[in-house]
N, C-alpha and C positions, 0 to 999 in steps of 0.2 A: 141174597148175599151171603156169602159165610163169613164167622166172626172172628174166626181162630186167620191168626198172621203166619205165613211158613215161609221158612226161611229156605232159601236155594241158596247153594255155591256149587262153582265151579271146577270139575275134579278131569287133570286130567289122562291122559290113556291107560283104558285097564283100569280105572276108577283112582288113580296114584292121586294124591295130594301133594305131590313136594315134586318139583322138576329142577334139573340146574343143567346150565348153559355155561358154555365157552368160546369168544372171541377172541381170534389173535389176527394180529395187523399186520403190511407189510410186506407179504411172501419174501421171507428173507429165508437162506439156509437152514438155518434154525429149524424149522418149522420141518423138514426131512424127520430130524431124532423125536420132535413133539408128534406128529404123525403116531410114530410107532411107539408110544409111552403110551397116546388117549388108546390107539386102536390093542394095548393090553391091558384095557378097565375098561373095555369098552365103553366108552363115553365120545361121544359127540360135541364137534365143534364148528364153527364157521371161521374161514380165513377170509381174510377182505384182502384185496387184491387190486394192486394202482394195473395201470397198462402202458403208460408212457414213461417211467425211471427204469427200464428196465436194467440196461446198460451199465448202469451206475453203482457198481461192485465196491465201491468204498462207502456207500450209506449202506452201513449195516449189514453187509455181505447180500445184499437182494438176489435172490436168485434171477436167473438169462431165463427167457422164454422157453425152451427147451425145458429147462430144468423144472420149472414152473406147471408145466402141460405132464409132462411125468409124474410129477408129486403131486398133482392136486387132479386131473381130469378125471381116473375114475378111482377116484376116492368114496368112500362113505360119508364124508362132510362135506357140510355147503363152504360154498365158497360166493363173495358180496362184494358188494361197490366198494373204493374207497379213494375215488378221486383215480380221472386218469393221470396224473400229475403230480398229488397230493396236495393240493392247495388248502389255503384256507378261503372256506369258500365264500365266508363272511368280509372279505377283504377284495375279491374280483365285483364286478356286474352283473344282475341275473341273469342274462346273456350270458356271460362267459363261467358261469355258474352252472350254469343247463349245458354248455357245450362241454365243461369237465367230465356230467357224471351221463349225460350222452355216448362221450368217447368212449368212457371207462366201458361201459355197460354194450355197446355194439362190440367191443373187442373181447370181452370174456366168453359173451352168448355165442358169437361166434368158432371163439378157440376151442369153447369147451363146451359146446352144446348141451348147450342148458341154462333154462329160463334164472334168469338173474333179477332181483327182485329186492335183496335185501342191501344194505349199506351199515357201513362204521365211519363217522365226520371225519374225514381230517382231522387231526390235534380238538378233534371235540367239538369244534364250531362249527353254530348251529346260530339261526334266529329264526322267527317267522316269516322270511320273506323266503330263504330256503328253504323250509318245509313244506311252501306254497310247489317251492320249482320243482323240490322230489315228487309232490303230488300228484304233481302234472304228469312228470313224465313214468307215472306207472312204479314208481319205490313204495315198498310195501310199510317197509320200518327201517328205523336209525339210529345207531348206537351214538350217545353221547362218552363222557369223559368223566362225568359226577359220580362219583360213589355215592349210595345213600347207606350202606350199612344194614342194608333191609333186606326183603322177599317179597317185597308187592312186584306184581303186575303193575306196566305200566298203561297207565289213562289212555298217554297218545303213543304211538309208536312212532310216529318221527323223532320223538323226542326219550328214547329210551335209555334210561340210568341207568347204570348198570350196579352188581351189589360193593363190589371193590376189584379193585386192582391186583396182579399178585405178588405186588410188593405190598400191600397193605399192613401196617404191622399188629392187624387186629384177624390175619387172615384165615387165622387155625382155632382163634376162639370164634370165631363167624361160622367155620364150617365143621366145630363143634356144635352149636345149637344148630346148626340145619339137620344135625343128624338124631342130635336130643329132643328134638322137640319136635310136636305134629301139631298143623292144626284142627284136627282131630281129638286132640287133648284142650280143646277149649270149648266152650258152654257158648261163647257167642262168634268173635270174632274168628273164623272156623274158614277165611279165606284162604285157597292153598298159598302155598309158598314158590316161589322161584330164587333159587339161587343161582347170578348170572357172575362169571371172574371171567376179566378180561388183561391184555397184556400183548406184551412183543415177544416173539422165543429168544430173536438174540439178547433180550437184556438176562438170559440164564446162561451167555456164554457167557458174554463180558462182567458178570459180578458171577460165577462160575459156580452157582447158586441152584443146578437143576432140582436139586431136591426139592426145594420148594413146591413144583409139581409134583413130582411123586410123593411128597405127605398131604399134599391135598388131594389127590388121590384113593390115596391110604383111605383116608375118612370118608368120602363121599362118595367113592363108587364103587359098584357091584354090589346094589343095594335093592334087593325087587321094591321096598316101595318108594322107589325113588325114576320118574321117567329123564333118561338120559336124548335130549335132543338137541339140535342146532337152530337156532336164530328163528330160522324162517320157518323152522315146524311148529314153533311155538308161539310165534305170531298168526299164522296161519290158524292152528286151533282155537285158540282167546278169541280170537275174527270171528270164527265158526259159533264159536262158543257165543258168541257178543249178536249173532243172527237169529236165533232162537228167536220163535213164535208163539208169546202165549198167551193163553184164554184170557178172558174180562174176568174169573171167576180162579182166576192161576190154577187151574187142576189139570189144566190140560195146554203141553208143550207140542211143534212142532218142527221139528231140523228140517231149515229147505237146504241144507246143505250137500253137498258130499264125504262128507267126517262123519264118524262114527263119536258122537260125543256121551260125554260121564256129568253129572252130577248128585249131587249131596243135598237132599231135601230132607230135612226134620231130620239130620243121622240115619237115612237109609239111601243109599246108590242104587242110582237108575241107570242106565245105558238107553239113550237117542240116539236109533241107525237112522243112519245116512234115507230121508228125505222118509219120514217114519213119525206119526203123532204119538205119543204116550198122554196115559190120563195117570197121575199121582195115585198113589195111596189116600187117602182123607185120613 
């Protein structure tokens, strides 16, 4: 057995140590303006859509079915679940909660012709029972509304706490910290950073403050050291990393997934191709 202890850390696509993601809820008309802004900066977002409240134009000017299809069906961003009728899942029976998710998923997958395995909780409402329901229905992740102010990866993707809402008073301070610091500068705590911002685009219209999103992206966008990914891409990548199989002496690692993965070991980058075994330098 080797006496030396080795430290290994997840690195994102192409060895990056930072990732940035966004999540916006409800499928409202203001999302169309937001889409154009996001695309101009090259960042990616997850849009969480309901499927049973389209006709209610009075509810923050939601898009109707045709508008939503035109906006999201062929876009480069992810669509995810937000409940069929935007119910508090913790205030209905487990059967009703399951029906709410199944109806939402059936609708989105049939209309948008893509797999929909992610979610944002309506009102941020969840508990252990709801997580069990989602797990049984094949939902891979679900975002809460609890802000951490940190860049940590979630230990449980069905209770995925974001860094902050876009109205957070410290948003710019957090953004500046994200770009000015790096896990690569740390001696020990070298875990990768994930900066996760969420909100509703109608808030920009309601408060006449679209500058919040452009100011944010002016700081964090267009940076080579940052991976810009949708929520589902990050979940899939991290779960693939967590499925790596390690040799008994920690010198061999096998990647059983179809995803190319990156790790930093003893401050050296390694790429672990899909289906490959890699031997680390001693």
